[in-house]
N, C-alpha and C positions, 0 to 999 in steps of 0.2 A: 503494500499500500504506499509506503514512503517513496517508492521508486517512480510510480506512474499513477495517472488517473485512469479509472475505468469508465467504460461507456463512451469512448471516442473523444475524450477531452485531453488533448495534448499528451499522448502516451510518453513522449520523450521528456517531459517536463519532471524535474526532481522537486520534491516538496522540501523547502528549506525553513519554513516558518509555520506557526500554528496560532490559532485563536481558541481558547477554552471558554466555553459558555457555561457559567455556573449558576447554581440557585441559592448559594449561601449555606448549604448543607454539606458538612465535611465528607459524609459517606458517598455523596454523589460526586462532588468535585474531585475527591481523591482518585476516583475511577478514571476520570478524564486526565488528570495530571499523571497518573501512572501510565497511560497509553502514550502520552507525549514523551515521558522519560524513556520508555521502552523504544520509541522510534528515533531517539538521539536528538530530539528537538528541545530538550530542556535548555532554558536560557534564551531560546528564540521564540518564545511564546508570550502572549499577553492574556490576561484574565479579564473577562467581561461577565458581569453578573446581572441576572434577572431579579428584580426586586418587587415584592408585594407590599401593600400596605400593611402595617403591623399595629398591634395593640388594640385593646378595647373589642369591639364587635368584629374587627378583622380576623381575630383568631377563630371565629366561627364560620368564615367565608372562604376558607382555603379549598373547599371542594369545588368552588366556581373556577371555570377557565380564567386564566390571568387577564385576558383582555376585558371580561366582563367585570372582574373584581376591581381593576383599575378605573373602569367606567363609573361604577357606583361609588367607589371610595377612592378618589384620585390620590395620588402621592402628593405630599407637600412640595411646594415650589423649591424650598431649600431642604434637601435631603441630607441625612446623616446615616452613617453605617458603612459607606463605602470608603475604604482606605484610599490613599492617593495612588496606589498601584493597581487598584481595581476600577475598571470602567463600567459604565452602564451598557447593558446589552442592547444595542440599537441595530437592528438587522440592516436597515437602509445605509447606515454609516459604514458597517462592516463590508457589506457588499460593495459599496462605492470604493472603499479603500482597496479591496481585492482587485477590482477592475483597474484602478488608476496605477497600482504598483506591479500588475502582472507582467509587463514586458521587462521590468528590471529584476524583480524578486521572484517571478514564477508563480505557480498556484499557491493558494492559501488553504491550509488544512484547518477545518473547523471541527472541534470535538465538543460534544454536549452531552450532558447526563441530567436526568430528572425531568418530571412532567412539565414544569414551567418553562423549560428551555426549548420544548419541541416547537412551538410557533416561531420562535426566533431562528432556530437552525434551519427549519424548513423554508422559511422566507428567504434566508441568505441564499439557499440553493436555487430558489425560484428567481431571484434577482440577479445572481451572478453565476449561472450554470456552467459557463465556459471557464471560470476563474477560481472555483473553490472545489474541494473535496470534502464533503460533510459526513462525518461519523456521529451517529446517535448511539449512546450507550444506554442499556436497558430498553425493553420493548416499548415503543412509542404508543402502542394502542391506536395506531392510525395507519394509512397507507404507507407501506414500507418503501415504495418507489419514490417517495419524496426525499429519500436519502441516498447517498452513494453506498453507505455501508451501515448496518445495524449490528451492534455487538451486544448480545444478551445472554444471561445464563440460561441454561436449559430449563430450569424449573420456572423461569419467567416466560418461556416461549410456548411450551407445549400445553395443551388443554388441562384444565383442572381435573382433579380426581373426582370420582363420583360424589364423595362426600363434600368436596369444595364446590362442585356444580350445585349441590342442594342449597347452598347458601346465596346463590346468585339467581335472581329472576331469569327465566328462560329467554325472554326477550333481550336480555342484556349480555347473555353469555358470549355471543359471537363478537361483541366489542371488547369483552374483558380477555378472552384468550384467542389466539390466532389459529389459523388453519395449519396443517402440516402437509408435506414437509416444507422446510424453509427454502426460500429463494437463493439464488447465487449471491445476492448481497447481504446475506445473513450469516453471521458467525456466532455459533453457540459455544459458550464456555461453561465449565463445571461450576465454578464460583464466580465472584466479582473480581473485576480488575482493581488493582491497587498500586501504590507506589513503594511497597515494601520490597524492593529488588535487592540484588546482591550489594550494589554500591551503597544504596541507602542504609542497609543494615550494617555494613562495614563501617560507614561514617558514624552511625549511631552508637556502635560498640565502642569506637574510639572516643566519641564525645562523653559517653557515660561510663567509661572504664574506671575512673577514680571512685565513683559512687557504688557501682554495682559489682565490679570484680572482687572486692574484699568480702562480699557477703557470704554467709555460710550456704553451702550447697546440700541438696538440690534447691534451686530457686523456683517456686511456683508462683506464676502470675496469674491473677485473677481479673478479667476484664468484664465489667458489668455495663450493659446498655440500658435500654429502656423499653417501655411497652410499645408493641406493634400490633397490627390488626389481628394476627393469630398467635400472639404471645402476650399473655397477660402478666402483670407485675404486682401481684398483691403481696400482703404481709405473709401469706403462706410460702411464696417463693423465697422471701428473705430469710424465714426460719428454716427452710429446707437447705438452703445454700449455706447457712451458718452451721448447721448440724453436719453437712457433708464435710465442710473444711475443718471442723473440729475433729472429725474421724481420721483425716489424713494428716493433720498437723504434726503428728509425732514423726512422720516420715520425711518431712520438709526441713531443710536448713533454715529457710525463711520464706515468707509469703508476702507478696506485694499486691495490694488491691487497688484498682482504679474504677472510679465511677465515670459515667459520661454525663454530658449536660442534660440527657434525657432520663437519667435515673431517678425515680420518685424518691422524695425525701424519706417516706416512710420505710422504704427498703434500706436506704443508705443508713438510717438511724439504727436499724436492727444490727447491721454488721459493725458499726462504729461502737455500739454498746457492747457487743460480743467481744470484739477484738482490739479495741483502742488501747487496752492496757497490757496486751500480750507483747512481750519483747520480741517474739518471732515474726510479728505481723506489722507491716508498715502500710498505712492507708494514705494515698495521695489525696490531699484536701482541695486540689484544684489551684493551689497557689504555686507560683514559680513555674519552672519549666515543666512542660508536659512530658512525662517519662515514657510515653507509648512506644515510640520507636526504640528507645533504649531497652525496654521490657521485651520487645520482640527480639532484639538482637542478643540479649544476654540470658533470657530465661531457660530453664531446663524442661519446663512443662508448662501447659496453660489450662485454665478453666475459663471458658468463654459462654456468656449467655447467648441463647440461640436466636435472639431477635434480629441479630445483624449479620447478614451474609458477608458483608465486607470485613468485620472483625474475624470471623471464622476463616475466611480466605487468606487474610494476612497471617494468621497463626499457622494455618496449614502450609503455607509456602516456606516456613522455616524448616520444615521437616522434623519438627519436634512433636511429641505426644500432645494431643489436644482433647480435652474432655468438654463436651457441650453441656451446659448447665440450663435446663429448661428446654421445652419443645415447642414446636410451632402450634401445637394444638392445646397448650395449657402451660401449666408451671410445674411440671414433673422434672425432678432432678435425675440425670442419668450419670451413672459412674462407670 
C-alpha cells in the first residue's frame, strides 16, 4: 500500500506523507498512528481531529450523526481542547491541500478510525480521488467502495452470532453487519492495530528501565478499562478481580495496576481499598508519566479487562502470557 495507489490512481507514485483523522479517543487514534508507524511515515504525518460538542445535554446526543449533532448544538466559535499540533478535520481543506501539493509531494495517505471520522475521510476521497489514498480502520457500516482500503478486525466484519442477532431488530441487522465474503479492498485482522511495535517497546524499556528493572520478578501488570456495550463494570467485577489478584499475589514479585479514564470510580475504589497498603502492589493514580508503554515493555505477564480489543492486542503482541479479566457477555473472571 505504501508503494502505490490501487484503482488506477498513479501506480508509480510513492506515498511519502500522511494525514491522520482522529476522533479524540486514544483507542481509535492509536490504531491509525500504529499503521502510519508501520508504513515508515512517522514524523511525516499530521493529526486532524473531528470534534463534537461536549458537556451537558451533548453527552446524550452522541448517537446522532456528527453533522446533525453539530447542526442542533453548534460548536462554540472559540473552541478549546485542540492542542497546537492538532488541526480541525476539514475535508475540503485537506482535499485542497492534497491537490495543490500533489505534483511536488505525490499522493497523500489519509488514515481514519472511528465512527465520527467516516464522513470526513469519505468526503476527502470524493473531493480528491486522484490525489489521495484513503484507509478507514474499523468497519464503517457504510458502502466500502467509498474508501480505497478498509482494515477491520474479523469480529467486527462478519455477521453477528445468533445470540447477538437476537439483540438487534431484524430491519437493522443488514446495516449493523456486512455481507461476506469481503471485497478486495478489505483487510481482516485478528485484533486491533496499535503502535506497540518493536521500536516503541524498545524505547519504552529504555525510558522506564530505572523505575521498572529493579522491581522483584515476576512483574504482573493489570490493565483495567471501562464499560462497553457488552461488558458491564459493576461492583461484582471489582470484587471478583480483587479476589483473583489476591489468589495469585503470592506468586508475583510485584503487581502494577493501571486504570483508564473510562474505569468507573466504584471499581477503582474497591481495588484501592484492597491493595493500596500492600507493599507488593503499585497503583498508578493517573498523575505523572503514563506507564502504559513501560508496562508493555517490561512486564512478565498481564491481566487485561476484556472490554478493550486494543489493550488485549497490545499485550498479545509482546508474546507474553495474557489473562482476560471479564468477558464480552458479562463480568465473569477467567483465569
